N, C-alpha and C positions, 0 to 999 in steps of 0.2 A: 779767542773766538772758536777756533777749531777744537781746542781742548774742552770747552764748554759743551759744544755739540756732541763730542764723543762721550762725555760724562752723561749728558741727557739721554743719548741713545742707549748707553749701557744701563742706565736706570730704568728706562722703559722696557728693555729686554728682561731685566730682573723682575720688574712688576708683572710682566706677562707670564714668565715662568712660575712666579709665585701663584698666580691665578690658576694655572694649569695644575700645579701640585695640590692646591686646595680642592680643585674639582675632583681629581683622582682620589684624594683622601676621603672626601665626602661620599663619593661613589662607593668606595670600599666600606666605609662605616655603615652606609645604608643597606648593604648586602649582607653584613655579618649576621643579623637575626634570621636570615633565610638560607644560611649556608650549611644547614644540616643536611647530611646525605639523604637522598630520597630512596624510594623503593628499588630503583634500578642502579643505585650506587652513584648517581650523578647529583651534583649540587643544584638546588632549585634556582638560585639566583647568584651565579658566580660574579665576582667583582671584576675590576679591570685587570685582566691577567697579563701583567707586563712580562713575566717570565715566559709565559706561553707565547706572547707576541715575539719576544726575542728568539725563541726556539723556531717559530714559524719563519721568521726572516732569514734564518740560517739555511732553510731549504730552498730548492729551486721552484717548487710548485707555486708558492704564493707569489713569487715574482712574475710568473707567467700570467697569473690572474690580474696582477697589478698592471702589467704591460697591456693586456687586452682591454682592461677598463679605461686606461689612459688613452689608448688608441681610439676607442669609441667616443670618448669625450672630445678628443681633438677633431674627429670627423664631424661629430654633431655640431660643435662650435663653428667649424669651417662652413658647413652648410647654412647655419644660422646667419653667419656674417654675409655669405653670398646672397641671401634673401633679405635679411633685415636692413643692411646698409642701403641698398638701392631703394627699398620701400620707404625708409626714412628720408632719403633724399627726395623721392617723388612727393611724399606728403608735405615736406617742408618747402619745396619749390612751387607746388601747385595748390592754391587754396581750394580749387574745385575738386581735385583728387582727394584732398584732406577731408572736405565736407562729405564726399561720397563714400570713401572707404573707411574712415575712422570708426563710425558706428559698428560696422561689420568686424573690424579688427578688434575693437574693444570687447565685442561679444565673444569672439573666439579666444581672446586672451583670458577671459574669466572662466573658461572651461579647463578643468584640470587636465594636464597632459596624460595622466594615468587613465582618464576616462576613455581615451582613444586607443587603449591597449588592445581590446578585442578587434576593433576596426583595423588597426595597424597589422595585426596578425592575419586577418582575412585578406587584406590588400597586398601585403608583402610576403606572407608566409612566415614560417618559423626561421629564426636565424638573426643575423646582424642587421638586416635592412629595416625591420620594424623598430629596432632599438635606435638606429640612426635617425629615423623619422621622428620618434618621440623626443629624443634629445634636442634635435634641431627645432622642433615645434616649441619646446619649452624655452629654449634659449633665444628664439627669434625676437620675442616681444621687448625685453629690456634693451636689446641692441637697436631695434627699430625706433623705439620711443626716445632713446638717448640721441640717436642720430637726428631725429626730427627736432629735438630740442637744440642740438648743435647748429642745425641749419637756421633755425629761427633766431639764434643769438649771434649769427655772423654779422660782422660790421659791414653795413651796406656800402660804406665808402671803399672797401676792398673790391667789391663787385663793380662799383662805378669806375674805379681806377682800371680794373681789368678791361672794361668796355672801352674806356678812353684810349687804351693801348691796342685796341682792335684784336684782343685775344680771342682765339676760337673757343668754342664750348668745352672742348677737351682740355685746352690749356687753362681755362678758368677752373675747371673741376680739379685738375691736377695741381695747379699752383696756388689756388685760393681756397676752394671749398674743402678739399680733403685735409689740408693742414689745419684749417679752421675748426673742423669738427672732430679731429683725431682724438682729442682729449675726451670728448663725449662718447666716442666709439669705445675707447679703452674702459671708460667707466661702465658702459653698458655691457661690455664683455666680462668685466669683473663680476657684475651682478648676475650675468648669465651663467658664469661658472658655478656660483653658489646654487642656482636653481638646478643646473644640469647634474651637479654632484649629488643632490638630493634625489632627483628622479632616476639616476643611473641604477641604483641598487634594485628597485622593483622592476625596472625595465630588463635587467639581466636575469630575471626569473621567467622570461618568455621562451623557455626551451633552448637557450644557448648552452654551450658546454664549457664555458670559461668566463672568468670575470669575478669581481668581488661579490656581486649579488648571487651568482651561481655558487660561489664558495660558501656563502652564508647558508644557503639551502642545503648544501652538502654536509656542512657541520651539524645542522639541525637533524638531518636524516641519520647521521652517524651518532647522534646524541653527544657530540663533542662540544659541550656548551662552553668550556673554557676557550676553545679555539674560536667559537662564535663570538664571544665577548672580546677576545683579542682582535678579531677582524673588525669589530665595531670601533675599537680604539684606533686601528690602522686606517679605517675609512675617515675618521675624524682628523687624524694627523695628516693624511694626504690632502684632504680638502683644505685644511689650514695652510699647508705649504703652497697649494695652487693659488689660493687667495693672496698669500703673501707675495708670491712671484708677480702676480699682476699688479698688486699695489706698488711694489718696487718699480715695476715697469712704468707705471703712471707717474710715480715720483721722479724717475729719471727723465721722462719726457717733459715734465713740468720744469725741471731744473735746466733742461737744454734750451728752453724757449728764450 
């Protein structure tokens, strides 16, 4: 049984790697017709510059930008969890609050986070704070909605048992509700990471001096298009690794139940 699971896992990894290789190859083939040198000596549509990416990763500068971007993602997700989970608990526990607040939240959810960029700059100034706000705003909705779904799917017999044992509200929250909705919160966080990672790059063009979004602007201004495309590959790779990390975390939690 264990050998079969290992074989299945290895086969899935091989299939995934094959898909990535095919994607990179297709990307390279599509850029060949546009790869003639332009008037400034730069290639019009460089392909996935893996050699350039390897060269970038050997330097310290790109790691600084990666660290700054990951720090912003962590802070944005942390803020989203601090807001989204309590809101999801409130909407799930109170039908009145759900009926009153859900239309407003659905309206706000449908507004692109990038639409708030000018307002965020006016409210928080230039720097990290508007980036944190925009990332948290983007990540809050999947976390809130999945928490709400988790509360609604709780087995009411657990709550009745908690009441029969005269558990306090905090004890019920800590011992029944939080464990019962944790899987939904992890799912919402994984969805939020995908959204945050997409929103991150344009947010890092708000006058900050470091981060992967800033580095893309810098490579564009320097006409270093091969570095730009290598950074695009790096962003996709990092996003894939983050998603995989949270997927494994969810699988580990599921197996521990």
